[in-house]
N, CA, C and O of each residue as an XYZ file, in Angstrom:
752
protein
N       0.921     -1.218     -0.128
C      -0.128      0.012     -0.072
C       0.995      0.807     -0.129
O       2.138      0.604      0.280
N       0.317      2.080     -0.902
C       1.337      3.184     -1.008
C       1.274      3.993     -0.096
O       0.095      3.869      0.232
N       1.893      5.085      0.858
C       2.177      6.192      1.641
C       0.696      7.042      1.503
O      -0.057      7.071      2.476
N       0.314      7.763      0.167
C      -1.133      8.217      0.155
C      -2.001      7.493      0.732
O      -2.642      7.833      1.726
N      -2.108      6.168     -0.002
C      -3.369      5.508      0.533
C      -3.598      5.145      1.925
O      -4.732      4.957      2.366
N      -2.326      5.024      2.762
C      -2.663      4.898      4.001
C      -2.683      6.248      4.549
O      -3.279      6.494      5.597
N      -2.171      6.969      4.005
C      -2.801      8.677      4.743
C      -4.148      8.464      4.545
O      -4.909      8.195      5.474
N      -4.497      8.568      3.381
C      -6.090      8.406      3.258
C      -6.716      7.763      3.746
O      -7.746      8.365      4.053
N      -6.736      5.977      4.288
C      -7.048      5.854      4.690
C      -7.468      5.911      6.501
O      -8.514      5.597      7.069
N      -6.162      6.449      7.047
C      -6.176      6.981      8.134
C      -6.623      7.745      8.658
O      -6.796      7.786      9.876
N      -6.998      8.747      7.659
C      -7.416     10.435      7.565
C      -9.130      9.446      7.860
O      -9.756      9.594      8.909
N      -9.445      8.837      7.121
C     -11.278      8.630      7.107
C     -11.301      7.721      7.815
O     -12.469      7.334      7.762
N     -10.569      6.870      8.708
C     -10.432      6.264     10.381
C     -10.984      6.696     11.534
O     -11.813      6.409     12.398
N      -9.698      8.004     10.993
C     -10.054      9.085     12.206
C     -11.391     10.084     12.312
O     -11.806     10.543     13.376
N     -11.949     10.314     11.076
C     -12.703     11.372     10.968
C     -14.143     10.170     11.334
O     -14.983     10.669     12.082
N     -14.325      9.290     11.055
C     -15.309      8.185     11.374
C     -15.117      7.790     13.025
O     -16.031      7.242     13.641
N     -13.806      8.138     13.665
C     -13.481      7.679     15.583
C     -14.377      8.830     15.923
O     -15.389      8.539     16.562
N     -14.167     10.205     15.581
C     -14.418     11.391     16.317
C     -15.513     11.424     16.887
O     -15.446     12.026     17.958
N     -16.998     10.843     16.515
C     -18.145     10.304     17.412
C     -17.638      9.612     18.712
O     -18.374      9.650     19.697
N     -16.482      9.006     18.783
C     -16.515      8.056     19.916
C     -15.581      8.726     21.125
O     -15.178      8.146     22.133
N     -15.368     10.005     20.767
C     -14.751     11.562     21.395
C     -15.587     12.136     22.079
O     -15.432     12.369     23.278
N     -16.552     12.433     21.436
C     -17.650     13.651     21.360
C     -17.749     13.378     22.560
O     -17.260     12.415     23.151
N     -18.704     14.634     23.168
C     -18.950     14.621     24.395
C     -20.316     15.155     23.927
O     -20.474     16.155     23.227
N     -21.634     14.054     24.587
C     -23.079     14.112     24.755
C     -23.746     15.280     25.702
O     -23.252     15.504     26.807
N     -24.894     16.019     25.225
C     -24.970     16.956     26.453
C     -26.174     15.785     26.235
O     -26.470     15.298     25.143
N     -26.910     15.387     27.775
C     -27.960     14.690     28.294
C     -29.362     14.892     27.371
O     -30.322     14.171     27.101
N     -28.899     16.443     26.995
C     -30.466     16.703     26.123
C     -31.093     16.168     24.672
O     -32.223     16.242     24.189
N     -30.044     15.690     24.277
C     -29.983     14.830     23.054
C     -30.453     13.317     23.336
O     -30.594     12.447     22.476
N     -30.665     13.185     24.706
C     -31.205     11.346     24.575
C     -32.534     12.041     25.405
O     -32.732     11.256     26.333
N     -33.563     13.179     25.503
C     -34.301     13.644     25.565
C     -36.072     13.082     24.218
O     -36.434     13.377     23.079
N     -36.592     12.182     25.373
C     -37.562     11.327     24.487
C     -37.128     10.372     24.087
O     -37.845      9.790     23.273
N     -35.923      9.791     24.393
C     -35.428      9.185     23.522
C     -35.754      7.165     24.515
O     -35.709      7.019     25.736
N     -36.012      6.105     23.578
C     -36.559      4.966     23.890
C     -35.999      4.156     24.651
O     -35.701      5.022     25.474
N     -35.491      3.001     25.208
C     -35.014      2.290     25.415
C     -34.136      1.417     24.248
O     -32.939      1.141     24.170
N     -35.318      1.111     23.367
C     -34.240      0.825     22.575
C     -33.074      2.060     21.687
O     -31.888      1.813     21.472
N     -33.624      3.071     21.376
C     -32.552      4.138     21.249
C     -31.454      4.467     21.697
O     -30.469      4.755     21.017
N     -31.540      4.450     23.110
C     -30.812      4.544     24.325
C     -29.971      3.451     23.730
O     -29.302      3.955     22.828
N     -29.720      2.159     23.854
C     -29.226      0.563     23.873
C     -28.806      0.969     22.434
O     -28.099     -0.024     22.607
N     -28.486      1.503     20.992
C     -28.295      1.786     20.040
C     -27.429      2.814     20.146
O     -26.500      2.872     19.341
N     -27.555      3.672     21.019
C     -26.467      4.282     21.282
C     -25.209      4.228     22.143
O     -24.281      5.026     22.007
N     -25.230      3.311     22.971
C     -24.596      2.941     23.975
C     -24.156      1.514     23.767
O     -23.090      1.007     24.117
N     -25.319      0.877     23.042
C     -24.770     -0.707     23.262
C     -25.528     -1.705     23.985
O     -26.709     -1.391     24.129
N     -25.206     -2.755     24.453
C     -25.595     -4.030     24.911
C     -25.584     -3.240     27.082
O     -24.617     -3.257     27.843
N     -26.438     -2.915     27.259
C     -26.779     -2.712     28.659
C     -26.230     -4.000     29.755
O     -26.118     -5.191     29.466
N     -25.953     -3.375     31.011
C     -25.447     -4.563     31.851
C     -26.827     -4.907     32.778
O     -26.763     -5.713     33.706
N     -27.976     -4.262     32.451
C     -29.297     -4.059     33.495
C     -30.283     -4.122     32.258
O     -29.815     -3.468     31.326
N     -31.460     -4.683     31.968
C     -32.665     -4.007     31.468
C     -33.655     -5.014     31.773
O     -33.844     -6.223     31.634
N     -34.377     -3.650     32.402
C     -35.019     -4.412     33.236
C     -36.563     -3.768     33.474
O     -36.609     -2.809     34.244
N     -37.550     -4.122     33.003
C     -38.858     -3.613     32.684
C     -39.955     -4.447     33.417
O     -41.131     -4.561     33.070
N     -39.466     -4.894     34.279
C     -40.493     -5.671     34.915
C     -41.201     -5.162     36.176
O     -42.139     -5.569     36.862
N     -40.198     -3.883     36.209
C     -40.925     -3.081     37.797
C     -41.121     -3.951     39.013
O     -41.760     -3.675     40.028
N     -40.443     -5.072     38.722
C     -40.260     -5.699     40.501
C     -39.502     -5.319     40.925
O     -39.792     -4.873     42.035
N     -38.079     -5.151     40.546
C     -36.734     -5.117     41.472
C     -36.799     -3.202     40.832
O     -35.951     -2.493     41.373
N     -37.477     -2.676     40.068
C     -36.824     -0.767     40.186
C     -38.443     -0.314     40.784
O     -39.101     -1.097     41.469
N     -38.830      0.765     40.484
C     -39.932      1.379     40.447
C     -40.328      1.783     38.760
O     -41.359      2.379     38.451
N     -39.564      1.446     38.045
C     -39.667      2.227     36.556
C     -38.975      1.386     36.113
O     -38.237      0.644     36.761
N     -39.207      1.414     34.428
C     -38.267      0.601     33.407
C     -37.056      1.291     33.580
O     -37.030      2.494     33.840
N     -35.944      0.520     33.438
C     -34.314      1.225     33.786
C     -33.671      0.347     32.537
O     -34.218     -0.568     31.921
N     -32.525      0.825     32.373
C     -31.449      0.007     31.590
C     -30.079      0.814     31.863
O     -29.928      1.973     31.476
N     -29.162      0.137     32.522
C     -27.663      0.230     33.248
C     -26.922      0.082     32.527
O     -27.135     -0.622     31.539
N     -25.520      0.821     32.796
C     -24.411      0.899     32.382
C     -23.597      0.513     33.083
O     -23.992     -0.052     34.103
N     -22.322      0.622     32.889
C     -21.136      0.664     34.450
C     -21.274      1.883     34.684
O     -21.526      1.933     35.888
N     -21.261      3.206     34.156
C     -21.166      4.410     34.669
C     -22.486      5.125     33.971
O     -22.629      6.337     33.805
N     -23.309      4.198     33.646
C     -24.613      5.598     33.504
C     -25.937      4.407     33.574
O     -26.059      3.271     33.115
N     -26.800      5.278     34.367
C     -28.329      4.544     34.331
C     -29.426      5.565     33.805
O     -29.301      6.763     34.060
N     -30.514      5.079     33.062
C     -31.582      5.533     32.125
C     -32.586      4.829     32.849
O     -32.697      3.605     32.911
N     -33.491      5.899     33.530
C     -34.966      5.578     33.829
C     -35.729      5.789     33.000
O     -35.237      6.441     32.079
N     -36.691      5.552     32.885
C     -38.174      5.559     31.632
C     -39.327      5.785     32.177
O     -39.793      4.851     32.830
N     -39.954      6.784     32.102
C     -41.708      6.556     32.576
C     -42.726      6.439     31.156
O     -42.717      7.049     30.088
N     -43.364      5.634     31.565
C     -44.282      4.678     30.414
C     -45.269      6.063     30.112
O     -45.988      6.320     31.077
N     -45.397      6.822     29.160
C     -46.360      7.802     28.889
C     -47.184      6.922     27.704
O     -47.613      7.635     26.797
N     -47.486      5.389     27.569
C     -48.651      4.663     26.809
C     -50.252      4.912     27.317
O     -50.641      5.110     28.468
N     -50.843      4.855     26.388
C     -51.836      4.797     27.178
C     -52.541      3.117     26.939
O     -52.111      2.303     26.122
N     -53.511      2.934     27.727
C     -54.158      1.501     27.530
C     -53.164      0.454     28.186
O     -52.785      0.445     29.357
N     -52.787     -0.535     27.046
C     -51.901     -1.281     27.375
C     -50.968     -1.344     26.566
O     -50.324     -2.377     26.384
N     -50.724     -0.097     25.875
C     -49.078     -0.171     25.162
C     -48.256      0.647     25.441
O     -48.532      1.839     25.308
N     -47.022      0.242     25.901
C     -46.334      1.332     26.542
C     -45.093      2.433     25.910
O     -44.039      2.188     25.322
N     -45.513      3.279     26.178
C     -44.333      3.891     25.237
C     -43.476      4.105     26.301
O     -44.186      4.272     27.293
N     -42.224      4.190     26.614
C     -40.780      4.077     27.066
C     -40.416      5.898     26.965
O     -40.188      6.168     25.785
N     -40.355      6.623     27.488
C     -39.047      7.645     27.065
C     -38.187      8.162     28.701
O     -38.499      8.226     29.890
N     -37.217      8.388     28.018
C     -35.552      8.565     29.209
C     -36.339      9.440     29.872
O     -37.007     10.086     29.065
N     -36.633      9.863     31.458
C     -36.854     10.241     31.886
C     -35.928     11.354     33.418
O     -36.088     12.442     33.971
N     -34.886     10.038     33.500
C     -33.793     10.428     34.456
C     -33.022      9.887     33.901
O     -33.117      9.046     33.008
N     -31.532     10.665     34.762
C     -30.552      9.640     34.504
C     -29.465      9.987     35.502
O     -29.335     11.019     36.161
N     -28.764      8.970     35.470
C     -27.704      8.963     36.531
C     -26.217      8.927     35.691
O     -26.174      8.397     34.581
N     -25.090      9.490     36.266
C     -23.988      8.982     35.565
C     -22.764      9.505     36.223
O     -22.899     10.480     36.962
N     -21.064      8.756     35.977
C     -20.490      9.002     36.086
C     -19.646      9.144     35.006
O     -18.481      9.415     35.296
N     -19.986      9.009     33.565
C     -19.174      9.161     32.876
C     -18.678     10.648     32.253
O     -19.388     11.648     32.150
N     -17.645     10.552     31.972
C     -17.072     12.324     31.364
C     -17.640     12.425     29.971
O     -17.891     13.546     29.529
N     -17.846     11.434     29.299
C     -18.369     11.843     27.899
C     -19.634     12.514     27.921
O     -19.805     13.341     27.025
N     -21.027     12.252     29.168
C     -22.213     13.085     29.239
C     -21.815     14.329     29.556
O     -20.586     14.389     29.560
N     -22.273     15.221     29.791
C     -22.465     16.537     29.985
C     -24.337     17.130     29.829
O     -25.228     16.865     29.022
N     -24.249     18.101     31.178
C     -25.357     18.598     31.171
C     -25.273     20.008     31.113
O     -24.163     20.492     31.336
N     -26.292     20.833     30.839
C     -26.307     22.248     30.439
C     -25.718     23.033     29.599
O     -25.799     24.255     29.729
N     -24.736     22.210     28.176
C     -24.240     22.992     27.264
C     -25.251     23.887     26.605
O     -24.778     24.098     25.488
N     -26.178     24.404     26.690
C     -26.955     25.330     25.753
C     -26.484     26.470     26.963
O     -26.337     27.491     26.292
N     -26.194     26.805     28.291
C     -26.015     27.513     28.843
C     -24.910     27.856     29.714
O     -24.913     28.627     30.674
N     -23.921     27.134     29.210
C     -22.681     26.786     30.036
C     -21.740     26.216     29.067
O     -21.707     24.988     28.989
N     -20.764     27.098     28.117
C     -20.129     26.556     27.309
C     -19.466     25.528     27.300
O     -18.469     25.965     27.875
N     -19.236     24.480     27.091
C     -18.746     23.066     27.078
C     -19.449     22.307     28.136
O     -18.662     21.583     28.746
N     -20.865     22.222     28.621
C     -21.326     21.985     29.658
C     -21.026     21.904     30.538
O     -20.020     22.601     30.670
N     -21.389     21.206     31.784
C     -20.651     20.384     33.341
C     -21.016     19.354     32.650
O     -21.948     18.980     31.938
N     -19.388     18.773     33.317
C     -19.341     17.139     33.051
C     -18.280     16.740     34.360
O     -17.413     17.355     34.981
N     -18.879     15.310     34.411
C     -17.518     14.660     35.653
C     -16.440     14.798     34.928
O     -16.286     14.795     33.707
N     -15.308     14.984     36.275
C     -13.875     15.667     35.876
C     -14.025     17.428     36.289
O     -13.159     18.165     36.758
N     -15.186     17.685     35.986
C     -14.728     19.456     35.887
C     -14.333     19.421     37.418
O     -14.330     18.385     38.083
N     -13.958     20.834     37.962
C     -13.951     21.280     38.686
C     -14.807     21.774     39.740
O     -15.714     22.457     39.264
N     -14.858     21.660     41.254
C     -16.044     22.628     41.915
C     -15.960     24.048     41.541
O     -16.998     24.504     42.021
N     -15.518     24.736     41.133
C     -15.107     25.657     41.487
C     -15.965     26.347     40.099
O     -16.350     27.516     40.090
N     -16.168     25.383     38.963
C     -17.127     25.645     38.089
C     -18.174     25.491     38.347
O     -18.840     26.226     37.616
N     -18.774     24.954     38.979
C     -20.171     24.990     39.856
C     -20.431     25.973     40.207
O     -21.453     26.559     39.849
N     -19.413     26.529     41.169
C     -19.849     27.192     42.324
C     -19.621     28.759     41.418
O     -20.061     29.713     42.061
N     -19.148     29.048     40.361
C     -18.949     30.214     39.339
C     -20.206     30.407     38.486
O     -20.272     31.379     37.734
N     -21.247     29.485     38.573
C     -21.809     29.854     37.769
C     -23.113     30.445     38.563
O     -23.207     30.080     39.734
N     -24.261     31.429     37.995
C     -25.884     31.664     38.448
C     -27.093     31.053     37.931
O     -27.801     31.481     37.019
N     -27.246     30.007     38.618
C     -27.829     29.192     38.196
C     -29.569     29.540     38.812
O     -30.579     28.838     38.861
N     -29.353     30.585     39.106
C     -30.436     31.367     39.739
C     -31.151     31.911     39.092
O     -32.358     31.775     38.889
N     -30.044     32.914     38.540
C     -30.989     33.417     36.934
C     -30.599     33.095     35.674
O     -30.648     33.987     34.826
N     -30.109     31.692     35.279
C     -30.880     31.139     34.050
C     -32.185     30.798     34.234
O     -32.962     30.767     35.188
N     -32.242     30.436     32.538
C     -33.715     30.251     32.201
C     -34.449     29.171     33.391
O     -35.445     29.355     34.092
N     -33.428     27.874     33.287
C     -33.910     27.099     33.989
C     -34.044     27.460     35.935
O     -34.784     27.051     36.830
N     -33.287     28.090     35.884
C     -33.746     28.911     37.250
C     -34.326     29.946     37.986
O     -34.223     30.287     39.164
N     -34.981     30.387     36.998
C     -36.429     30.762     37.089
C     -36.493     32.093     37.872
O     -37.555     32.541     38.305
N     -34.880     32.910     38.084
C     -34.728     33.679     39.396
C     -35.305     33.370     40.725
O     -35.805     34.237     41.442
N     -35.217     32.000     41.070
C     -35.787     31.675     42.192
C     -34.404     30.950     42.637
O     -33.728     30.072     42.102
N     -34.232     31.896     44.183
C     -33.020     31.431     44.796
C     -32.757     30.216     45.528
O     -31.736     30.104     46.206
N     -33.842     29.060     45.406
C     -34.041     28.039     46.138
C     -33.013     27.500     44.707
O     -32.260     26.557     44.955
N     -32.990     27.889     43.726
C     -32.318     27.601     42.456
C     -30.718     27.076     42.592
O     -30.020     26.136     42.210
N     -30.592     28.439     43.474
C     -29.217     27.993     43.615
C     -28.601     26.582     43.842
O     -29.234     25.561     44.110
N     -26.999     26.726     43.659
C     -26.170     25.978     44.449
C     -26.086     25.335     45.860
O     -25.096     25.674     46.508
N     -26.860     24.556     46.391
C     -26.865     24.076     47.570
C     -26.761     22.940     48.238
O     -27.312     21.995     47.673
N     -26.088     22.634     49.552
C     -25.379     21.303     49.815
C     -27.265     20.335     49.611
O     -28.438     20.671     49.451
N     -26.656     19.367     49.722
C     -28.174     18.423     49.281
C     -28.386     17.895     50.572
O     -27.520     17.881     51.447
N     -29.757     17.375     50.718
C     -30.385     17.533     51.932
C     -30.588     15.989     51.823
O     -30.344     15.313     52.823
N     -30.971     15.451     50.804
C     -31.398     14.493     50.458
C     -30.263     13.140     50.599
O     -29.300     13.153     49.831
N     -30.395     12.071     51.520
C     -29.451     10.744     51.040
C     -29.688     10.241     49.782
O     -30.689      9.622     49.424
N     -28.452     10.618     48.944
C     -28.546      9.696     47.759
C     -27.431      9.444     46.964
O     -26.737     10.378     46.564
N     -27.238      8.544     46.752
C     -26.009      7.875     45.977
C     -25.983      8.121     44.647
O     -27.117      7.971     44.192
N     -24.987      8.516     43.600
C     -25.354      8.405     42.182
C     -23.780      7.278     41.429
O     -22.557      7.224     41.295
N     -24.977      6.648     41.186
C     -23.474      5.387     40.661
C     -22.287      4.782     42.452
O     -21.348      3.987     42.458
N     -22.664      5.273     43.213
C     -21.934      5.067     44.396
C     -21.049      6.038     44.648
O     -20.099      5.792     45.391
N     -21.213      7.327     44.063
C     -21.233      8.625     44.618
C     -21.853      9.322     45.664
O     -23.026      9.500     45.335
N     -21.657      9.731     46.606
C     -22.491     10.464     47.290
C     -22.962     11.847     46.830
O     -22.138     12.758     46.760
N     -24.253     12.050     46.510
C     -24.719     13.592     45.781
C     -24.598     13.981     47.120
O     -25.032     13.561     48.192
N     -23.720     15.116     46.666
C     -23.879     16.390     48.130
C     -23.955     17.461     47.700
O     -23.681     18.324     48.533
N     -24.416     18.100     45.975
C     -24.691     19.431     45.985
C     -26.301     18.769     45.181
O     -26.675     17.643     44.855
N     -26.919     20.167     45.107
C     -27.959     20.348     44.001
C     -28.402     21.447     43.271
O     -27.991     22.434     43.883
N     -29.050     21.813     42.243
C     -29.047     22.556     41.769
C     -30.368     23.008     40.931
O     -30.190     22.627     39.774
N     -31.760     23.742     41.067
C     -32.723     23.920     40.604
C     -33.399     22.966     41.468
O     -34.198     22.132     41.043
N     -33.108     23.086     42.537
C     -34.061     22.181     43.548
C     -35.584     22.331     44.065
O     -36.312     21.513     44.628
N     -35.862     24.009     43.572
C     -37.526     24.175     43.730
C     -38.151     23.399     42.397
O     -39.313     23.007     42.506
N     -37.553     23.189     41.325
C     -38.187     23.198     39.740
C     -38.298     21.185     39.562
O     -37.814     20.190     40.102
N     -39.308     21.548     38.396
C     -39.780     19.770     38.509
C     -38.434     18.991     38.665
O     -38.341     18.078     39.486
N     -36.967     19.517     37.535
C     -36.080     18.539     37.332
C     -34.904     19.360     38.231
O     -34.695     20.572     38.257
N     -34.495     18.720     38.659
C     -33.083     18.654     39.664
C     -31.827     18.289     39.039
O     -31.898     17.356     38.239
N     -30.712     18.810     39.225
C     -29.402     17.858     39.113
C     -29.026     18.028     40.323
O     -29.046     18.977     41.108
N     -28.648     16.869     40.358
C     -27.550     16.839     41.853
C     -26.321     16.560     41.079
O     -26.350     16.396     39.859
N     -25.224     16.504     41.800
C     -23.959     16.578     41.792
C     -23.107     15.519     43.013
O     -23.592     15.581     44.143
N     -22.138     14.770     42.865
C     -21.240     14.699     43.689
C     -20.081     15.319     43.448
O     -19.624     15.378     42.307
N     -19.493     15.835     44.465
C     -17.933     16.103     44.219
C     -17.091     15.845     45.485
O     -17.286     16.177     46.654
N     -16.197     15.222     44.958
C     -15.045     14.664     45.756
C     -13.453     15.247     45.499
O     -12.693     15.089     44.544
N     -13.352     15.729     46.331
C     -11.971     16.288     46.390
C     -11.785     17.131     45.451
O     -10.947     17.033     44.555
N     -12.576     18.016     45.620
C     -13.089     18.994     44.610
C     -13.128     19.658     43.105
O     -12.944     20.747     42.562
N     -13.605     17.854     42.673
C     -14.182     17.234     41.190
C     -15.276     16.650     41.229
O     -15.500     15.628     41.878
N     -15.966     17.177     40.617
C     -17.308     16.739     39.971
C     -16.957     15.036     39.277
O     -16.413     14.851     38.188
N     -17.504     13.762     40.380
C     -17.415     12.434     40.416
C     -18.176     11.976     39.533
O     -17.777     11.171     38.691
N     -20.129     12.688     39.623
C     -21.311     11.996     39.061
C     -22.179     13.137     38.938
O     -22.238     14.158     39.624
N     -22.844     12.768     37.931
C     -24.412     14.184     38.025
C     -25.615     13.009     37.640
O     -25.644     12.133     36.776
N     -26.531     13.398     38.642
C     -28.282     12.824     38.205
C     -28.847     14.319     37.521
O     -28.423     15.470     37.621
N     -29.930     13.756     36.834
C     -30.899     14.926     36.624
C     -31.944     14.244     37.091
O     -32.103     13.200     36.459
N     -32.656     14.398     37.871
C     -33.975     13.980     38.476
C     -35.098     14.445     38.569
O     -35.147     15.381     39.367
N     -36.440     14.083     37.887
C     -38.192     14.991     38.075
C     -38.567     14.026     39.102
O     -38.404     12.879     39.519
N     -39.416     15.618     39.347
C     -40.475     15.286     40.462
C     -41.296     14.552     40.181
O     -41.383     14.144     39.022
N     -42.057     14.201     41.044
C     -42.873     13.567     40.676
C     -44.441     13.932     40.338
O     -45.414     13.372     39.833
N     -44.158     15.007     40.827
C     -45.563     16.106     41.242
C     -44.927     17.461     40.352
O     -43.766     17.694     40.017
N     -46.151     18.215     40.130
C     -45.962     19.500     39.349
C     -45.069     20.301     41.098
O     -45.485     19.919     42.191
N     -44.207     21.081     41.028
C     -43.429     21.454     42.041
C     -44.333     22.676     42.536
O     -44.481     22.661     43.758
N     -45.036     23.837     41.814
C     -45.388     24.844     42.454
C     -46.654     25.397     41.423
O     -46.432     25.527     40.219
N     -47.833     25.670     41.940
C     -48.967     26.585     40.954
C     -48.880     26.764     39.604
O     -48.177     27.667     39.152
N     -49.338     26.219     39.081
C     -49.398     27.217     37.751
C     -47.539     26.775     37.127
O     -46.943     27.500     36.331
N     -47.103     25.831     37.558
C     -45.954     25.557     36.436
C     -45.859     25.710     34.983
O     -46.742     25.436     34.170
N     -44.775     26.145     34.761
C     -43.858     25.828     33.271
C     -43.564     25.341     32.779
O     -42.438     25.640     32.381
N     -44.176     24.076     32.236
C     -43.257     22.872     31.634
C     -41.958     23.317     30.240
O     -40.863     22.835     29.949
N     -42.827     24.506     29.638
C     -42.164     24.975     28.389
C     -40.343     24.870     28.829
O     -39.690     24.114     28.110
N     -39.831     25.368     29.596
C     -38.591     25.583     30.325
C     -37.986     23.870     30.872
O     -38.576     23.298     31.788
N     -36.902     23.288     30.243
C     -36.410     22.262     31.021
C     -35.396     21.768     30.521
O     -34.994     21.714     29.359
N     -35.010     21.418     31.444
C     -33.621     20.740     31.015
C     -33.220     19.440     30.176
O     -32.146     19.153     29.648
N     -34.290     18.828     30.220
C     -34.838     17.737     29.299
C     -35.073     18.314     27.735
O     -35.511     17.566     26.860
């Protein structure tokens, strides 16, 4: 094989491999079905729709957990991604608000520097600032010790260890958090 052919083949392989290194905002997973999540991430460690071991249909990987809500009518299921937990640095959140988003591996100081209250998601409510989490909760074996958007339908929990974000989750509340809630502004 000539050097030019090797170069062209290498260039093509590099371009094809680029999506493997790309960071994905969880917003791109909004409304995905379990089958679509599996098509993106491959064979899961756990796929359980029985609702006997978990309170909702789930798809688990080593570094990410996807939880689904059933929006189907009658006996026809229509499962869509509803909540996520991850310690995968390839996933991020809020890239539409923060350049590069927030991801596992970012410093805690990055979180501290963000004005969450005055973002579109914070809705000018002081309760949506970065706060110490009072809920005892682990995100893939990492204790969730901070929360933002705590007064909203969707909150983001962070695990911060030694000044570094080690995991995050987006959790949706079961009920409307307050009267006349506007669902059009959504992290997902």
